[in-house]
C-alpha positions in Angstrom: -27.0 18.1 -125.2 -25.4 21.2 -126.7 -24.1 21.4 -130.2 -20.6 22.5 -129.2 -17.6 20.7 -130.6 -15.6 18.4 -128.3 -13.0 20.0 -126.0 -9.9 19.1 -128.0 -11.5 20.1 -131.3 -10.9 23.8 -130.8 -7.4 23.6 -129.5 -4.5 23.2 -132.0 -2.0 20.5 -131.4 1.4 21.6 -130.2 4.2 20.6 -132.5 6.9 21.5 -130.0 7.4 22.3 -126.4 10.4 24.5 -127.2 9.4 28.2 -126.4 11.5 29.5 -129.2 9.6 27.4 -131.8 6.3 28.4 -130.2 7.2 32.1 -130.3 8.4 31.8 -133.9 5.2 30.2 -135.0 3.1 32.9 -133.2 5.0 35.5 -135.1 4.5 33.7 -138.4 0.8 33.4 -137.8 0.4 37.0 -136.8 2.2 38.3 -139.8 0.9 35.7 -142.2 4.3 35.2 -143.7 6.3 32.1 -144.2 9.7 33.7 -143.6 10.0 36.4 -141.0 12.0 39.5 -141.8 13.1 42.3 -139.4 10.4 44.6 -140.8 7.7 41.9 -140.1 9.0 41.3 -136.6 8.7 45.0 -135.8 5.2 45.1 -137.2 4.3 42.0 -135.1 5.6 43.7 -132.0 3.2 46.6 -132.6 0.4 44.1 -131.9 -0.1 44.4 -128.1 -1.6 40.9 -127.6 1.2 39.2 -129.7 3.8 41.2 -127.8 2.4 40.0 -124.5 2.5 36.4 -125.7 6.1 36.7 -126.9 7.3 38.4 -123.7 5.6 35.7 -121.7 7.4 33.0 -123.6 10.8 34.8 -123.3 10.2 35.3 -119.5 9.3 31.7 -119.0 12.4 30.6 -120.8 14.7 32.8 -118.7 12.9 31.8 -115.5 13.5 28.1 -116.2 17.2 28.5 -116.2 17.7 31.6 -114.1 18.0 30.2 -110.6 20.2 27.3 -111.6 22.6 29.5 -113.5 22.8 32.0 -110.7 23.5 29.3 -108.1 26.3 27.9 -110.3 27.9 31.3 -110.7 27.8 32.2 -106.9 30.4 31.0 -104.5 29.6 29.0 -101.3 30.0 32.1 -99.0 27.8 34.3 -101.3 25.0 31.6 -101.3 25.2 31.4 -97.5 24.9 35.2 -97.1 21.9 35.3 -99.4 20.3 32.4 -97.6 20.9 34.1 -94.2 19.4 37.3 -95.4 16.3 35.5 -96.8 15.8 33.6 -93.5 16.1 36.8 -91.5 13.6 38.5 -93.8 11.2 35.6 -93.5 11.5 34.6 -89.8 13.3 37.6 -88.2 11.6 39.8 -85.6 9.3 42.5 -86.9 
């Protein structure tokens, strides 16, 4: 046997599934501050790894609601035209 810790021992428990809460806690840990300020946020965004993680969270959040919001804002004719264009691009002659 190896003397490695159990799988779950290294992974911290997630307190929330909300991406905003996750992003906020990442920034707090990166800046080692209890209350974020605009200056601390700018310093945190200078950290490339942290910036990637924050952008990933923001992109995921937008992606979760993007298609649904777009579909609600489009009219029936617009959706039909988009679907026809997509079908032509996928199955049309080359």
